[in-house]
C-alpha positions as CSV (number, residue, x, y, z in Angstrom):
1,M,0.0,-0.3,0.0
2,S,1.5,3.6,-0.7
3,L,0.8,6.8,0.6
4,S,-2.3,8.4,-0.6
5,P,-1.5,12.4,-1.7
6,T,-3.6,14.9,0.6
7,A,-4.2,18.4,0.4
8,R,-2.2,19.3,3.4
9,A,0.6,17.9,4.7
10,P,-0.1,15.2,7.5
11,V,0.9,16.3,11.4
12,L,2.6,13.2,12.7
13,S,4.8,10.9,10.2
14,V,5.2,7.7,12.2
15,V,8.7,5.8,10.8
16,L,8.7,2.1,12.2
17,I,12.5,1.0,12.1
18,V,12.5,-3.0,10.8
19,R,16.6,-4.5,10.9
20,H,16.7,-7.9,13.2
21,P,17.0,-10.1,10.1
22,Q,14.3,-12.1,13.2
23,E,12.1,-9.5,13.9
24,T,8.9,-8.7,11.8
25,P,6.9,-5.0,11.6
26,D,3.2,-6.9,12.2
27,S,2.2,-7.0,15.6
28,V,3.3,-2.5,15.4
29,L,1.8,-2.6,12.0
30,A,-1.5,-4.2,13.3
31,A,-1.5,-2.0,16.9
32,L,-1.4,1.4,14.5
33,A,-3.8,0.0,12.1
34,S,-6.2,-0.4,15.1
35,E,-6.3,3.2,16.0
36,T,-6.8,4.4,12.6
37,A,-10.8,3.5,13.0
38,G,-12.3,6.8,14.7
39,L,-10.2,9.3,13.8
40,A,-11.9,12.4,13.2
41,E,-9.0,13.5,10.5
42,P,-7.8,10.3,8.9
43,F,-4.7,12.5,6.8
44,Q,-3.5,13.7,10.3
45,W,-0.7,11.1,9.9
46,E,1.4,8.4,7.9
47,V,3.2,5.3,8.2
48,I,6.7,4.6,7.0
49,L,8.0,1.2,7.4
50,A,11.9,1.4,6.8
51,D,12.5,-1.9,6.3
52,G,16.5,-3.0,6.6
53,R,15.9,-6.9,6.9
54,P,18.5,-8.9,4.3
55,T,15.6,-10.5,3.1
56,A,11.9,-8.8,3.8
57,G,8.7,-10.6,4.1
58,A,5.4,-9.5,3.3
59,L,3.3,-7.6,5.1
60,P,0.6,-8.6,7.3
61,D,-3.0,-8.4,5.9
62,T,-3.7,-5.4,8.2
63,V,-1.9,-2.6,8.4
64,P,-2.5,1.1,8.7
65,D,-3.4,3.2,5.9
66,P,-1.7,5.6,4.7
67,L,1.6,3.1,4.8
68,L,5.0,3.7,2.6
69,R,7.8,0.9,2.9
70,L,10.8,1.5,2.0
71,L,13.4,-1.5,1.3
72,R,16.9,-0.2,2.7
73,P,18.7,-4.0,3.2
74,G,21.9,-3.5,5.0
75,L,21.5,-0.5,6.4
76,N,21.4,-0.4,10.1
77,M,18.8,1.0,12.7
78,P,20.4,4.9,12.8
79,L,20.2,5.1,9.2
80,L,17.0,3.6,8.4
81,K,15.7,6.1,11.0
82,A,17.6,9.2,8.8
83,E,15.9,7.3,5.5
84,G,12.5,7.6,7.1
85,L,12.8,11.5,7.8
86,A,13.8,12.2,4.9
87,R,10.6,10.6,3.3
88,A,8.5,11.9,5.9
89,R,6.2,14.7,5.1
90,G,4.7,15.3,9.0
91,Q,5.6,18.3,10.9
92,H,6.5,15.7,13.3
93,V,8.2,12.1,13.0
94,A,8.0,9.6,15.8
95,F,9.8,6.3,15.5
96,L,9.3,2.8,16.7
97,E,10.7,-0.6,16.7
98,P,9.2,-4.2,16.3
99,K,10.4,-5.0,19.8
100,A,8.3,-2.6,21.5
101,V,4.6,-2.8,20.5
102,P,2.3,0.5,21.1
103,V,-0.4,0.0,23.5
104,T,-3.8,1.0,22.9
105,G,-4.3,4.9,22.9
106,W,-0.5,5.1,21.7
107,L,-1.6,7.4,18.6
108,R,-4.4,9.6,20.4
109,A,-2.0,10.3,22.9
110,A,0.7,11.5,20.7
111,L,-1.4,13.7,18.7
112,A,-3.2,14.9,21.7
113,A,0.6,15.9,23.0
114,L,1.3,17.6,20.0
115,D,-1.2,19.9,20.1
116,A,-0.5,20.8,23.9
117,H,3.2,21.0,23.1
118,P,4.5,22.2,19.6
119,G,7.9,22.0,18.5
120,A,8.8,19.9,21.7
121,A,10.5,16.7,21.5
122,L,8.0,14.2,23.3
123,G,8.8,10.5,25.0
124,G,6.9,7.9,26.6
125,A,6.6,5.2,28.8
126,V,8.5,2.0,28.0
127,T,7.1,-1.2,30.1
128,L,8.4,-5.0,29.8
129,A,6.5,-8.0,29.5
130,P,7.4,-10.8,31.6
131,G,10.5,-12.2,31.0
132,G,13.6,-14.1,32.1
133,A,16.6,-12.4,34.0
134,A,18.3,-11.1,30.7
135,D,15.3,-9.5,29.7
136,R,14.2,-7.8,33.3
137,A,18.3,-6.6,32.9
138,A,18.1,-5.0,29.5
139,Y,14.9,-3.2,30.3
140,A,16.6,-1.9,33.6
141,F,19.6,-0.6,31.9
142,E,17.9,1.0,28.7
143,Y,14.4,2.1,29.5
144,L,14.0,1.8,33.7
145,A,13.7,5.7,33.7
146,F,10.9,5.3,31.3
147,A,8.7,3.1,33.2
148,P,5.5,4.3,33.8
149,A,5.4,5.2,37.8
150,R,9.3,7.3,36.9
151,V,8.0,8.9,34.0
152,S,4.8,10.5,35.8
153,Q,6.5,11.2,39.0
154,A,9.9,12.5,37.6
155,P,10.3,12.8,34.1
156,P,13.5,12.4,32.4
157,A,15.8,14.2,30.5
158,D,16.5,11.8,28.0
159,L,14.0,10.3,25.6
160,P,13.4,6.1,24.6
161,G,14.8,5.6,21.1
162,N,12.2,3.3,20.3
163,N,9.1,5.3,21.6
164,M,9.8,9.2,20.7
165,I,8.7,12.3,18.5
166,L,11.0,14.8,17.4
167,P,10.1,18.0,15.5
168,A,11.0,17.3,11.6
169,E,12.6,20.5,10.4
170,A,14.8,21.2,13.9
171,L,16.0,17.7,13.6
172,R,16.7,18.1,10.0
173,H,18.2,21.7,10.5
174,H,19.8,21.3,13.7
175,C,21.2,17.9,12.9
176,K,22.2,18.4,9.4
177,D,25.7,16.9,9.7
178,I,24.7,13.9,11.8
179,L,22.0,12.6,9.5
180,S,24.5,12.8,6.8
181,S,27.3,11.2,8.1
182,E,25.9,8.5,10.8
183,G,22.4,8.5,10.4
184,L,19.6,9.5,13.3
185,N,21.9,8.3,16.0
186,K,19.6,9.2,18.7
187,P,22.1,10.1,21.6
188,F,23.8,12.7,19.0
189,C,20.8,14.1,17.8
190,Q,18.9,14.9,21.0
191,A,22.0,16.2,22.3
192,R,21.8,18.7,19.7
193,L,18.2,19.5,19.6
194,K,18.5,20.0,23.7
195,D,21.2,22.4,22.7
196,N,19.3,24.8,20.4
197,G,16.6,25.2,22.9
198,V,13.9,22.2,21.7
199,P,12.2,21.2,25.2
200,V,12.0,17.5,26.1
201,V,8.2,17.0,27.6
202,M,7.5,13.6,28.2
203,I,3.7,11.9,28.0
204,P,2.9,8.9,30.2
205,D,-0.3,7.5,28.2
206,M,2.1,7.4,25.4
207,A,3.2,4.0,25.6
208,V,4.7,0.9,24.2
209,Q,5.3,-2.6,25.9
210,I,8.8,-4.8,24.9
211,R,8.4,-8.1,24.1
212,T,11.5,-8.9,22.8
213,R,13.3,-12.3,24.6
214,Y,16.9,-11.9,24.6
215,N,19.7,-14.6,26.1
216,L,22.0,-13.5,28.1
217,R,25.4,-14.4,25.5
218,S,23.6,-12.3,22.9
219,L,22.3,-9.9,24.9
220,L,26.1,-9.2,26.2
221,A,27.7,-9.1,22.8
222,S,24.8,-6.7,21.1
223,R,25.5,-4.2,23.8
224,Y,29.2,-4.6,23.3
225,R,28.4,-3.5,19.7
226,Y,26.1,-0.9,20.7
227,A,28.8,0.6,23.1
228,R,31.5,0.3,20.3
229,C,29.5,2.7,18.1
230,F,28.5,5.1,20.7
231,G,32.0,5.8,22.0
232,G,33.8,5.5,19.1
233,T,30.9,7.9,17.0
234,R,31.5,10.1,20.0
235,A,35.3,10.2,19.8
236,A,35.0,11.1,16.1
237,L,32.4,14.3,16.3
238,A,34.1,15.3,19.8
239,A,37.1,17.8,19.8
240,K,40.4,16.9,20.7
241,G,40.2,17.4,24.3
242,K,37.3,16.1,24.8
243,R,38.0,12.8,23.2
244,W,41.2,12.4,25.6
245,T,39.0,13.2,28.6
246,Y,36.7,10.2,27.0
247,R,39.6,8.1,26.4
248,L,41.3,8.6,29.7
249,G,38.0,8.2,32.0
250,A,37.0,5.0,30.4
251,P,38.0,3.3,34.0
252,I,35.9,4.7,35.7
253,V,33.0,3.8,33.7
254,P,32.0,0.5,34.9
255,A,31.7,1.6,38.4
256,L,29.5,4.4,37.7
257,L,27.3,2.1,35.5
258,L,27.3,-0.3,38.6
259,Y,26.2,2.2,40.7
260,R,23.7,3.9,38.7
261,H,21.7,0.6,37.1
262,L,22.1,-1.2,39.9
263,G,21.2,1.5,42.6
264,A,18.2,2.4,40.4
265,S,16.9,-1.2,40.1
266,F,17.2,-1.7,43.8
267,R,14.9,0.9,44.7
268,A,12.4,0.0,41.7
269,Q,9.0,-1.0,42.5
270,S,8.2,-4.9,42.9
271,V,7.1,-5.2,39.2
272,E,10.5,-3.6,38.0
273,R,12.5,-5.7,40.3
274,L,15.5,-7.5,39.3
275,G,15.8,-10.7,41.6
276,L,19.4,-11.9,42.0
277,S,19.9,-13.8,38.9
278,G,18.8,-10.5,36.9
279,A,21.1,-8.5,38.8
280,A,23.5,-10.5,38.0
281,A,22.7,-10.3,34.1
282,L,22.8,-6.1,34.6
283,S,26.3,-6.4,36.2
284,A,27.6,-8.5,32.9
285,L,25.7,-6.1,30.8
286,C,27.4,-2.8,32.4
287,L,30.3,-4.7,32.2
288,A,30.1,-5.7,28.3
289,W,29.2,-1.9,28.1
290,S,32.2,-0.5,29.4
291,A,34.0,-2.5,27.6
292,G,32.6,-1.4,24.3
293,E,32.8,2.3,25.3
294,A,36.3,2.0,25.9
295,T,37.1,0.5,22.8
296,G,35.6,2.5,20.5
297,S,37.0,6.2,22.5
298,W,40.1,4.3,21.9
299,F,40.0,2.7,18.5
300,G,36.9,3.8,16.7
301,T,33.9,2.0,15.9
302,G,35.4,-0.4,13.5
303,T,32.4,-2.3,12.1
304,S,30.5,-2.2,15.5
305,C,27.9,0.6,13.9
306,D,26.5,-1.7,11.0
307,S,25.3,-4.4,13.8
308,L,23.0,-1.6,15.5
309,Y,19.4,-3.3,15.5
């Protein structure tokens, strides 16, 4: 299905990125399609599926309308986001991933938030479906700050990369160099937007649920690669003096991460608590990330950015 021409640009473009060969966009597309019925203005939004899987499967029977599919095999996640942004017609662009499925009401909450906070960068809550120790550790490391209770009580200054909406023109203007060289690599584009006065607003009702299941070995390997890409990219974009700060400060990163993430997890609500196996997995994850970040800071990204899913 392709985009229907309309008299005016949509308010919101939703860019759904699917990259991992074992992932499919089906659940997210079905969730978005279910929200189309009953919208007062059917052309308020569009969906762009940026599909980077080596072998892209057929679309499911239920898809949102209008939908544009970009087949971009081999591109990593930041580059797929940049491709989606380049084709987006909306005033604001949302970024979703197959691992996190929008809950009922996500779209309505997003559109209402855009009316209330024009020009802001919006983030939503991230919840976790019940899972094993590796799943709890991954959630604690990446998304605990976006748990619904935390978003409501003490909104974080960060955005979840799998549930965020950014003002399109501000993103294209302020992050032009990053988009062209790295793609939409969230930490760096978000920092650039904040430095240029774009406020961050958290919307608790704009929630997604993590459903991905990990084994510990693959989780540690993937986060090592993510961290090396982050560390190498940060060093490449930084001034020379700052680059050496990152390199020489690498030995203290494991302690900082353990203090930050384990401490937060021990203070978490019962539904978010790790347990002993989860705490052990989280400790290993902190160490794997630290090793990747240090390697990237000293030796560059290597091929790690190719594995961003």
